[in-house]
N, C-alpha and C positions, 0 to 999 in steps of 0.2 A: 731444141724440144720443148713440147710444151707441157704444162703444167696440169693435170688433172684437178679440180678444183675441189673444196671439202666436201661438197654437198652433192649428189646429182640435180640436175637443170630443170627445169620446169616444174618443180614440184615432185619432181616421182619421188618413190620410196628408196631407202638404199637398197633394199632384197627386194626382188620378183622373180615370178616365176611368167614363162613365158608356155603358152600351151597353143594345141594346134595340131592338123593335119601335116604329117610329115610330107610336106612341098616346099617349091623355091619360096611362097610368102611368108612360111614360118623360116627358113633360111636367113631370109633377109631382115625379118624381125628381130634376129639375133644377132645377125650382121649389124644392125642398126645403135643396137644397146652396146654391144662390143665398142663402134666407133663412137659413143657418145662417152665411155671410159668405163662402163660397168666391166667385168670379170666374169669368166665362167664360176660358177660353183656348183663342184663335182660334176659327175658325166649326166647325160639326160635318161631320163625315164620315159619308156617305151611300152608302147599298149596298142592291142587291137580290137575294137569295135563291131567288128563283124561286117565291117565295110572297109574299113581303110585304117591303116597306122596311125596313130595319135603320138605326138612327143610332148614332152616336158622337159624347159632347161631353165634350171633357175640361174639367176646373174647377180651378180651383187658390185655394190661400189666401193672400190679398195680406202680401206682406214690409211690414213696418214698417222706417221709416226708420231 
């Protein structure tokens, strides 16, 4: 079992909001954040800009007890 470090890698912040068109590239970005150790924070926000669906997903670095 691997242990998640206390801080995110590469100087990334503990809280991030990923945004973009609802496409495979966005899903890959969220998946990469999860693979690094981030956790989803609540559900995504979704809107329509008149041409395409735009998604926002917050991710947080887990706190250690």
